[in-house]
C-alpha positions as CSV (number, residue, x, y, z in Angstrom):
1,Q,-13.1,-4.6,-32.2
2,V,-14.4,-2.7,-29.2
3,Q,-16.8,0.2,-28.9
4,V,-16.1,2.4,-26.2
5,V,-18.5,5.6,-25.2
6,E,-18.5,8.3,-22.6
7,S,-21.1,9.7,-21.2
8,G,-21.8,12.2,-18.2
9,G,-19.9,15.6,-18.9
10,G,-21.5,18.9,-18.7
11,T,-20.9,22.3,-16.9
12,V,-20.5,22.8,-13.1
13,Q,-19.4,25.8,-10.5
14,P,-16.3,25.1,-8.6
15,G,-17.0,22.8,-5.9
16,G,-19.2,21.0,-7.7
17,S,-19.8,17.1,-8.6
18,L,-20.2,15.3,-11.8
19,R,-20.1,11.7,-12.2
20,L,-18.9,10.5,-16.0
21,S,-19.8,7.0,-17.2
22,C,-18.1,4.9,-19.7
23,A,-20.0,1.3,-21.7
24,A,-17.2,-0.8,-23.3
25,S,-18.4,-3.5,-25.5
26,G,-17.2,-7.4,-25.0
27,S,-17.6,-10.3,-23.1
28,M,-14.7,-9.7,-21.1
29,F,-15.5,-6.6,-19.9
30,S,-14.2,-7.9,-16.4
31,F,-10.7,-8.4,-17.5
32,Y,-10.0,-5.2,-19.1
33,V,-8.2,-2.3,-17.6
34,M,-10.5,1.0,-17.8
35,G,-9.1,4.3,-17.3
36,W,-10.1,7.7,-17.2
37,Y,-7.8,10.4,-19.2
38,R,-8.6,13.9,-19.6
39,Q,-6.8,16.5,-22.0
40,A,-6.9,20.6,-21.5
41,P,-6.5,22.8,-24.9
42,G,-2.4,22.8,-25.1
43,K,-1.9,20.4,-22.6
44,Q,-0.5,16.6,-23.1
45,R,-3.3,14.1,-22.0
46,E,-2.9,12.7,-18.8
47,L,-4.1,9.6,-16.9
48,V,-6.7,10.6,-14.4
49,A,-7.9,7.5,-12.6
50,R,-7.3,3.3,-13.3
51,H,-9.3,0.6,-12.3
52,I,-7.4,-2.8,-12.3
53,P,-9.9,-6.4,-13.0
54,D,-8.1,-7.2,-9.4
55,G,-10.2,-4.3,-8.1
56,S,-7.2,-2.0,-7.1
57,T,-7.1,1.4,-8.5
58,N,-4.6,4.6,-9.2
59,Y,-5.2,8.1,-9.5
60,G,-3.1,11.1,-11.1
61,D,-2.3,13.2,-8.0
62,S,-4.4,16.2,-9.2
63,V,-7.5,14.2,-8.4
64,K,-7.0,12.2,-5.3
65,G,-9.2,12.2,-2.5
66,R,-11.9,14.3,-4.9
67,F,-12.6,11.6,-7.9
68,T,-13.2,8.4,-7.2
69,I,-13.0,5.7,-9.5
70,S,-15.5,1.9,-9.9
71,R,-16.8,-0.3,-12.1
72,D,-20.1,-2.4,-12.5
73,N,-18.9,-5.7,-14.5
74,A,-22.7,-6.6,-14.9
75,K,-23.5,-3.6,-17.3
76,N,-19.9,-3.5,-18.6
77,T,-19.6,-0.1,-17.0
78,V,-17.1,2.2,-15.4
79,Y,-17.3,5.4,-13.4
80,L,-15.7,8.4,-12.8
81,Q,-17.2,10.1,-9.5
82,M,-15.8,14.1,-9.4
83,N,-16.0,15.6,-6.3
84,S,-14.9,19.4,-5.4
85,L,-14.2,20.5,-9.0
86,K,-11.9,23.2,-9.6
87,F,-11.5,25.4,-12.3
88,E,-8.3,23.1,-13.8
89,D,-10.1,20.6,-14.1
90,T,-11.9,21.2,-17.1
91,A,-11.1,19.1,-19.8
92,V,-12.6,16.3,-22.7
93,Y,-12.4,13.5,-20.7
94,Y,-11.8,9.9,-22.5
95,C,-11.9,6.7,-21.4
96,N,-9.7,3.7,-22.3
97,A,-10.1,0.4,-22.2
98,H,-7.2,-2.1,-22.7
99,I,-6.7,-5.6,-22.8
100,G,-4.3,-6.9,-21.3
101,S,-3.7,-10.5,-23.3
102,T,-3.5,-8.5,-26.8
103,G,-1.9,-5.2,-25.4
104,Q,-4.7,-3.5,-27.5
105,G,-6.1,-0.4,-26.1
106,Y,-9.4,1.2,-27.1
107,W,-10.8,4.9,-26.6
108,G,-13.6,7.0,-26.5
109,Q,-14.5,9.9,-28.0
110,G,-14.6,11.8,-25.2
111,T,-16.8,13.7,-23.0
112,Q,-16.3,17.3,-22.1
113,V,-16.0,18.9,-18.5
114,T,-16.1,22.4,-17.9
115,V,-15.3,23.9,-14.5
116,S,-16.9,27.6,-14.7
117,S,-18.9,30.0,-12.6
């Protein structure tokens, strides 16, 4: 069982920045595919960003150029730096740890991000 815990959400004005953190347990963290997803009220959960163990990343179209995912394997932590935030970025942000060898994925409890003036 992998424990996943997000932190760093909050309320920010449009154009502002936030950094989310996600800590995942396990000695094999460097092999996990770590992803950030979000779900706004009445909408489906969508991919925000994903970090592959080989160092490659991919992003949802709506956040490209504004959000950056990174990871620190020594701290078992992945980060999501969110810049130039927009009203439409308001959502609950979830972190996912996916273990390729088993096909299992583990979700955190989510952290609320609200963009409001």
